[in-house]
ZAVEXSE-870910 format. One line per 5 residues: number of its first residue (from 1); for each residue x, y negated, z negated of C-alpha. Coordinates in steps of 0.02 Angstrom, whole numbers, plus 50000, padded with zeros to 5 digits. Layout:
NUM	X,Y,Z; ... .
***
This chain:
1	47860,45361,52553; 48029,45334,52630; 48094,45285,52460; 48021,45444,52383; 48098,45550,52522 .
6	48266,45468,52496; 48257,45505,52310; 48214,45689,52342; 48354,45701,52468; 48479,45626,52346 .
11	48422,45746,52209; 48449,45896,52327; 48621,45829,52373; 48664,45805,52190; 48607,45983,52149 .
16	48719,46050,52288; 48866,45949,52222; 48831,46011,52046; 48822,46189,52111; 48988,46168,52200 .
21	49063,46096,52044; 48997,46239,51936; 49055,46372,52058; 49224,46288,52071; 49237,46279,51883 .
26	49192,46463,51866; 49317,46510,52000; 49451,46404,51916; 49411,46481,51748; 49419,46654,51824 .
31	49584,46619,51908; 49651,46542,51746; 49588,46691,51644; 49659,46814,51768; 49823,46721,51762 .
36	49820,46730,51574; 49785,46917,51581; 49924,46947,51707; 50043,46840,51604; 49994,46925,51442 .
41	50008,47101,51511; 50177,47061,51589; 50248,46968,51441; 50419,47026,51378; 50414,47192,51286 .
46	50484,47112,51129; 50333,46995,51123; 50216,47145,51120; 50292,47202,50955; 50198,47111,50818 .
51	50238,47221,50667; 50425,47196,50659; 50521,47046,50592; 50696,46986,50641; 50677,47060,50815 .
56	50807,46955,50905; 50995,46973,50875; 51085,46835,50779; 51243,46860,50884; 51286,46833,51066 .
61	51271,46986,51177; 51250,47027,51361; 51155,47187,51322; 50978,47198,51391; 50859,47255,51252 .
66	50708,47268,51368; 50721,47457,51380; 50731,47473,51191; 50573,47374,51158; 50480,47457,51302 .
71	50524,47628,51231; 50468,47567,51059; 50298,47515,51128; 50273,47673,51232; 50315,47786,51085 .
76	50203,47689,50969; 50056,47681,51091; 50065,47853,51172; 50156,47975,51059; 50042,48097,50968 .
81	50159,48080,50818; 50154,47890,50809; 50036,47889,50660; 50156,47998,50558; 50300,47875,50547 .
86	50310,47693,50496; 50388,47553,50595; 50528,47547,50467; 50562,47732,50496; 50577,47692,50681 .
91	50706,47560,50639; 50807,47685,50535; 50799,47809,50678; 50859,47676,50799; 51007,47632,50687 .
96	51052,47817,50673; 51049,47826,50863; 51163,47674,50868; 51285,47763,50752; 51276,47921,50857 .
101	51318,47822,51015; 51497,47807,50952; 51520,47993,50989; 51606,48013,50821; 51530,48152,50712 .
106	51590,48065,50554; 51504,47898,50590; 51333,47913,50509; 51191,47801,50455; 51107,47844,50289 .
111	50923,47804,50271; 50864,47766,50093; 50834,47951,50052; 50997,48009,50133; 51093,47866,50054 .
116	51041,47916,49878; 51086,48097,49913; 51257,48052,49983; 51302,47938,49837; 51249,48074,49716 .
121	51362,48197,49807; 51519,48089,49802; 51491,48066,49616; 51494,48255,49600; 51315,48275,49539 .
126	51255,48399,49669; 51224,48582,49702; 51267,48670,49861; 51362,48816,49937; 51541,48755,49914 .
131	51607,48746,50092; 51693,48602,50178; 51631,48578,50357; 51686,48475,50505; 51669,48460,50693 .
136	51785,48568,50800; 51769,48562,50989; 51598,48479,50964; 51536,48628,50861; 51497,48619,50676 .
141	51631,48726,50594; 51681,48787,50421; 51846,48703,50374; 51859,48810,50219; 51751,48889,50085 .
146	51807,48832,49912; 51870,48970,49799; 51742,49058,49688; 51595,48958,49758; 51435,49034,49830 .
151	51503,49018,50007; 51664,49106,49957; 51570,49247,49872; 51450,49267,50019; 51596,49299,50137 .
156	51600,49133,50231; 51769,49113,50319; 51867,48966,50387; 51831,48941,50571; 51653,49010,50563 .
161	51545,48912,50685; 51379,48857,50609; 51238,48875,50736; 51086,48855,50622; 51048,48800,50445 .
166	50887,48889,50397; 50782,48857,50554; 50870,48696,50608; 50989,48706,50755; 51154,48616,50724 .
171	51182,48569,50907; 51132,48388,50879; 51171,48370,50694; 51302,48254,50622; 51420,48325,50492 .
176	51335,48229,50353; 51161,48282,50405; 51218,48464,50406; 51292,48442,50233; 51130,48369,50168 .
181	51035,48522,50233; 51153,48640,50142; 51142,48542,49980; 50993,48579,49869; 50931,48627,49700 .
186	51033,48754,49604; 50963,48930,49622; 50877,48899,49790; 50928,48995,49946; 50991,48930,50113 .
191	51023,49038,50265; 51158,48991,50388; 51182,49072,50557; 51365,49084,50606; 51472,49147,50748 .
196	51639,49213,50689; 51797,49204,50794; 51824,49365,50890; 51643,49421,50873; 51503,49417,51002 .
201	51355,49435,50886; 51296,49301,50766; 51273,49331,50580; 51139,49266,50464; 51207,49240,50289 .
206	51093,49196,50144; 51177,49096,50005; 51108,49045,49836; 51153,48865,49796; 51245,48828,49634 .
211	51334,48686,49547; 51502,48667,49632; 51656,48663,49522; 51802,48629,49638; 51960,48723,49586 .
216	52122,48627,49597; 52285,48717,49558; 52353,48887,49510; 52536,48928,49478; 52632,49091,49480 .
221	52814,49143,49459; 52867,49268,49592; 53025,49376,49599; 53187,49313,49675; 53175,49138,49600 .
226	53016,49091,49695; 52882,48981,49617; 52707,48973,49693; 52583,48830,49682; 52412,48865,49755 .
231	52332,48696,49787; 52146,48696,49827; 52092,48513,49840; 52153,48333,49833; 52025,48283,49702 .
236	52032,48129,49593; 52147,48199,49459; 52240,48331,49558; 52402,48231,49574; 52417,48238,49384 .
241	52384,48425,49387; 52512,48445,49527; 52639,48351,49420; 52612,48477,49280; 52637,48619,49404 .
246	52801,48541,49461; 52853,48526,49279; 52820,48713,49261; 52926,48743,49416; 53071,48642,49348 .
251	53064,48725,49177; 53055,48898,49256; 53231,48879,49322; 53174,48934,49494; 53241,48841,49646 .
256	53127,48906,49784; 52952,48834,49804; 52797,48886,49901; 52649,48767,49905; 52496,48853,49976 .
261	52371,48729,50050; 52281,48854,50160; 52095,48821,50149; 52125,48652,50065; 52002,48532,50147 .
266	52088,48376,50080; 52020,48231,49981; 52097,48070,49917; 52230,47984,50022; 52320,47910,49869 .
271	52338,48085,49794; 52428,48144,49952; 52542,47991,49945; 52579,48018,49760; 52625,48200,49785 .
276	52729,48164,49940; 52825,48030,49844; 52900,48163,49729; 52984,48247,49879; 53020,48103,50000 .
281	53144,47960,49981; 53070,47797,49919; 53020,47680,50060; 52998,47813,50193; 52830,47827,50281 .
286	52712,47964,50223; 52565,47917,50335; 52499,47768,50431; 52323,47713,50475; 52294,47663,50656 .
291	52149,47540,50671; 52162,47526,50860; 52142,47349,50924; 52047,47295,50768; 52201,47253,50663 .
296	52381,47300,50629; 52420,47475,50565; 52434,47508,50379; 52588,47604,50320; 52590,47709,50162 .
301	52767,47738,50101; 52844,47845,49966; 52852,47751,49803; 52962,47883,49721; 53039,47940,49615 .
306	53102,48085,49720; 53120,48232,49600; 53209,48357,49712; 53364,48343,49820; 53403,48424,49987 .
311	53447,48588,49901; 53263,48626,49870; 53208,48777,49970; 53028,48734,50011; 52891,48814,50115 .
316	52713,48750,50140; 52580,48874,50195; 52448,48801,50312; 52303,48865,50417; 52145,48809,50506 .
321	52067,48768,50338; 52203,48641,50295; 52127,48472,50333; 52131,48286,50297; 52246,48247,50149 .
326	52322,48421,50166; 52377,48375,50341; 52447,48209,50282; 52557,48295,50153; 52608,48437,50268 .
331	52648,48320,50412; 52757,48208,50305; 52853,48353,50226; 52881,48433,50395; 52937,48277,50489 .
336	53054,48219,50351; 53136,48391,50350; 53085,48426,50171; 52982,48584,50198; 52952,48719,50328 .
341	52771,48745,50379; 52720,48927,50396; 52551,48993,50453; 52427,48931,50583; 52380,48765,50662 .
346	52288,48647,50543; 52109,48590,50567; 52139,48415,50637; 52033,48299,50529; 52134,48140,50525 .
351	52008,47999,50524; 51968,47866,50395; 51788,47825,50350; 51724,47671,50261; 51553,47663,50176 .
356	51467,47496,50209; 51301,47443,50133; 51178,47391,50268; 51034,47350,50152; 51017,47372,49964 .
361	50964,47554,49990; 51045,47605,50156; 51225,47622,50211; 51334,47661,50361; 51485,47776,50352 .
366	51596,47723,50496; 51763,47785,50558; 51881,47636,50549; 52052,47715,50578; 52152,47871,50620 .
371	52291,47946,50518; 52461,47962,50600; 52610,48064,50538; 52777,47974,50506; 52825,48010,50687 .
376	52662,47936,50751; 52571,48098,50789; 52381,48083,50773; 52318,48216,50653; 52148,48210,50738 .
381	52224,48258,50903; 52214,48446,50877; 52296,48464,50706; 52476,48506,50660; 52579,48651,50726 .
386	52677,48751,50595; 52864,48774,50614; 52838,48962,50605; 52673,49028,50671; 52604,49181,50582 .
391	52425,49237,50620; 52306,49301,50487; 52179,49422,50563; 52016,49499,50506; 52108,49665,50494 .
396	52234,49584,50376; 52092,49521,50269; 52005,49689,50263; 52168,49776,50220; 52205,49642,50088 .
401	52367,49596,50173; 52438,49420,50177; 52567,49412,50318; 52587,49224,50299; 52634,49235,50115 .
406	52745,49385,50155; 52836,49283,50287; 52863,49138,50168; 52936,49254,50036; 53045,49339,50167 .
411	53117,49172,50224; 53155,49114,50047; 53230,49280,49994; 53352,49268,50139; 53415,49100,50075 .
416	53544,49086,49937 .
***
């Protein structure tokens, strides 16, 4: 009996030990599972993203990307619009935000659709309204409507501030995004809301898009030995056309020249250098590119031959629509004492953009340098002041007066 009791007692003891072991195991498993849960829920935000490849940078950086990946996850998990965009679209949006962080309105990322549109535009195969636009005091602004284009015919003026394109506010738009909204199929309408200088009420102007044929040069012989060249754009072949205009000037026997680059939004740098070389001594600086701390400045010098001596009586007409390559040419002619600038302050677009492919179907247009005049003045820093300031008002326009041209003629007539 004692033996039987001892066996029963041992069995009860063993059951208790087994129970302790089981309870301990369950508790350990629970603690381990809870630890796993806590660890999993508190894992780095980047580890929670399972649908994106190449998540970590391949370069050294001290930037903390935790906020980026947390925002990514919150937007994907909680936004009511999350099912309407793909992860790749989120990446494109993030890169656009990265470009915008530069604070430069001309630095822009092009997604695949925007990239195709932009490359079509620079090849010339596009329809639009025919107005050059830029950023002025952080407001999207008309640099100049091109002559005889839909914008010109609709009454768009240089300096008009663009507040809306159709129903889209321009307050957060880059220049290139605004341009893409104004481009479109020939024959289709676009409505832009503008605020004109000197007016308190906005205007809505509907414009029918058309194929844009950019005018280049017109010439005219005026009385008193004055020859006029109206120069509308620094397009690919316009230096050759300008050379023909100068040939007309020489053959005319005139010795007084007006070059009108009012409303000329610019274009190719090499065209400005080529034209400047016919007026400026070989070897002298026409413009330089300032790359900041990235690399040494690049100087563009006159390559000659200079066609006119110091006896040339020369006036260049400028205004707020004169931009980019127009400002390069005007600045060089002014600072080398070749021409007198008459009119109004120029627009102030003196930056250099480079288009870099990011993937096979996306690209980044980034500002890499600023243009400086021969004396080192940054064109982007507010534009160029004319030697003789002559305003052109709305009343002048309505009365079909041109006080700037009148002043240029007056100055030249007074010279022998």
